[in-house]
N, C-alpha and C positions, 0 to 999 in steps of 0.2 A: 761365467757371464750368462746373462739372460738375453735372449733375442727372439724377435718375431720373424719367422723364417718362411719364405715361399718354398714349399716342398713340391708343389705341382702347379703348373700354369692354370690360371682361372679358378684356383681353389683358395679358401681362406688361409691366412698366415697361421703358422703354428708356433706357440710359445715353447722354446727349447732352452735347455741349459747346456752350455759347452764350456770347456776349459778356457780360462782367460787367455786371449791372444798375446803373443810376445812380439815386440817391435824388432824388425831387422835393422841393419845399418841404414841411416838416413830416415828412419821412421820414428813416429811418436805414438804412444798409446794414450787415449783419452778415457776418462770416466765421463760418459755422456750425461749431460744435464737436460738437454732438450733437442728434439729433431723435428723439423717441419715436415708436413705431409704434402707432397707436390703432385700435380697431375701426372708428371712423369712416372711417379711411383705406380699410379694406376696403369700406365702403359706397360710397365715392367710386369706387374702382377697379371695383367690380362694377356700377356704375350704379344702385344702389338709392336714391340721392338724386336729386331732380329737378334738371334743368338742369346736368348735368355735361358740359362742353364741352371735349373735348381740343383741344390739349395742356394737361394739368394736371400741375403738380408737387405731389404730396401732401405731407402733414406739417404738423402744427400744435402740436407740443410741442417748440419750437425753442429751443435755447440757443446763444448765440454772443457774439462780441465785436464792438463797433462798429468798422468800419474806414473809414466815410465818413459824414459828416453832410450832410443837405440844408439848404437855407436855412431860417431861422426855427425851428430846433430848439432848445429850451431844456431844461436839466436833464440833459442827457446829454453825455458827452465821448468822444472817441476812446479805444478800449481798454476801455470799460465792458463788463461782462458783463450781458446782458439776456436776457429770455425773451420769446418771441412765442407767444401762445396762439391759440385758435380764433377768437375775435372780433377781426377785423382792422380794422373800420370801422363806424361807425353814422352815420345821417343827422343826428342831433342836433335834429331839428325835429318828428318825428312824435309822436303822443300818448304812445307808449311811452318814447321817449327823454326827453321833457320830464316824464314821470311817474315816473321812477326805475326803469324797466324796459327798459333799453337792450338786454337780451338778446332782447327781442321786437321790435326795430326793424323798421320796414316796408321799409327799404332797406339792409340790412347787407351787409358783405363778410366772408368767412371765409377764414382762412389755410389753404392747401392744398386749397381747394375753388373759390372764386370769385376768389382772388388767389393768386399763387405761394406755395408752402410750403417746408418745410425739408428735403425729400429732395434737398438740393443743397449745394454748397460755399458759396454766397452767397445772401442773402435780403434783400429790401427790405421794410420794414414801416413803418407809421405810428407815429411815436414815442409818440403819445398812448395807444396801445393796448399798448405794451410794458411788461414787468414788470421792475423793477430787481432784480438778483440780487446785490447787494453782500454780500460775506462768504460766499457759497455757492460753494465751491471746486470741486465735482465736477460738471461739466456732465452726465455720464451719469446720476448719481443724481438730479439736479434735473429733467431733461427730463420724466419722467412726471408730475411735479406740475402741469405746465402745462395738462393736460386731464384725465387720469385723476384727479388730485388735486382740481382745481377743480370738475369736474362731480360728483365724489364728495362734495365739501364742500357744494355747492348741494343735492344730494339729501339729505344728512344734516340740513341745516337744515330742509328742507321736511318731513322725516320726523317732526320734533317732538322732544320731550325724553324720550320713553319709554325705559325701561331695557333692555328686551329687544328686540334689533334683528336682523332676518334680512337676510342679503346673498345674493341669488341671482346666481350667476356670480362666482366668486372669482378674478378676473383683476387687471388693473392697477389699476383704480379701487378695487375691493373691498379689495385687500391694503393700499392706502394708507389708505382711510377707516376700515378696521377698527382700525388703530392709533390713529387719532384718537378713535374711539368708545370704545375700551377706556380710553384716557387720561382720557376724560370720565367714566368710571365705569360705562359700559354693559356689558351682556353681548352678545356677538356670536354669532350662529348662522349658520354658513356652509353654503350649498347649492351643490353642484357637479354636473357631469355624472354620470349614474349610472356607478358603477364607478371613478370617478377618485379612487382612494385616495391618490395622491400629492398632489393638490391639497388634499384633506381634511387630510392630515398637515401640509401647508404652512400651512393656516389655523390648525390647532391650535398650531403652533409660534409663531404670532404672537399667541396668547392667546385664540383663539376658544373659547367655552365648549362648543360642539358643532359638529361638521361631519358632513355626510351628503349623500345624494343629493337632487337637486331634486325627485324623485318621492316622497320621504318626508315625512311630517309632522314638525314639530319636536317635541321632548319636552315642550313646553309652549306655550301661546298666546304670540304675539309682540305687542309694543306697536306695532311698525312693521316694514315690510319694504321693501327697496330692490332693484329689479330692474336689474342691469347686463347680464344675458344678453338678447340680442335675440329671445327666444322668447316669442311672445304666449301660448302655452299655459301659461306660468308664472303669468300674471296671476290666473286663477281659483284656482290652487293657493295663491298668496300670500294672496289674500283669505280663503281657508279657514284659513290659518295664523295670521292676526292676530285678536286678541280684539275684543270689541265696542268700537266707537269707535276701532279701530286704523286705520292708514293704510298704503297701498301706493303707493310712488313708483317710477315708471318713468324710469330715467335715460338710456336710449339715444336717439339721434337717429333710429333706424330700428328697427322691430320687425315680426316677422311678425304676421299677423292674430290677433286675440284671439278665441278660440272663444266661442260663447254659453255662458252659465252661469245657474243659477237666481238669481233676484233675492235669495233668502234668503242667498246668500253675501255679498252687498253690504249687506244690511239691517243693522239695529242700529247705524247711523251709522258704518259703515266707510267709508273714503274712498279714492278712486283718483285719483292725480295724476300729472302728467308734469313733467319738467324740460327746459327748452329753453335751450341755449347757456349763457352765463355773462355776468357783468358785471365791470367793472373793480373794483368794490367787493368782489366775491367774491374776487378775487385778493389784494387787500390783507388781507382778513379771514383767508383760508386760510393764507397764508404766515406770518402772525403766529402762528396756532395750530399749524401744522406744526412750527415751531421749538420751541415749548413742549412739544409732544407727542413731540419727538425722532423724527419719522417717518423710517424707513429704507426706501428702495425696494429691491426685489429686481429685478435687471435681467439681461437677456441681451443682449449687444452683437453687432452685425453691422457690417460695412463698408458704406459707402454703396452700392456696387455689388451688395451682397447683399440689397437691399431686397425683392426678390421672394421670397427665402427667408424673410425675416422675416415678410412678409405671409402666406405659406403656413403657417408655424409657428403664427402667431396664429390663423388660420382653423381649424386642426386641433387647437387646444388644447394645443400642445406647449410653450407658454411659461408658466412659473410667474412671476407678477409682470408685468413689463413688458419689451417688446422695445425696444431703442434702437439707432439707426444712429449710427455714429461717422464724422464727415465730415472 
């Protein structure tokens, strides 16, 4: 197999060749067709997440076809197209797993972080955590749904049913979940990096009611706001943008420090919440909704060996929508 491997923190990935992996009982092996490039991959490569132990193969928005089945795998066949998301394993016995919150499992494994990911030609994954992609024909278009879409969906649910929704950081997750929110009848307000008129125009082209700089106040109070940008300084700004009783949801796995702010900006029953990981139920719910909402992903493709360029473009804000490696 070929893989782009993190061999040292904050260093470019290296293209290596390894023996093809073999699935263990309960696992399947995929021939990878496409893998989305997520901001979480940047946090892994840059060592911003704890316990990153190279060598690591990043990538957790994986689409491929099964080319080998381990023992005791049920419900999958050779040739099936499946998706492999961020959540790769849970213990099944901790209070969170038994209480319906497997995203908070005490002993989880994550694709492209603590287990090998999809920046590779082949990938082994636990069948129980894979997503069936029957009828979804374009692996490049589907790949971003497996994290950007799923995390965006979990954030949207946690944001509540308010009509006026702010999205801070209009990248892969926001451009997907904006389409769902608009389909639900909400109004979307898109916040981008100052001066990024191209992304603002992109947001408006998807139906956003307003698009402007993250340093600007919206034209009216918001019912809720979701922060996809990993900039802690946006949290106080978002709290000031939501109405009384409004909610701010932080969707990133990593964020810079949140600066202090007056209690008055939180008062009047405003709420601040975070989203961590995802559950298998999230995947089932989101893919059902995404089909009804006719979500269309905007993608820029790169060859597997161009993974470093894709990561650089994502870091510098040069990608509109989602970056996807074609393997």
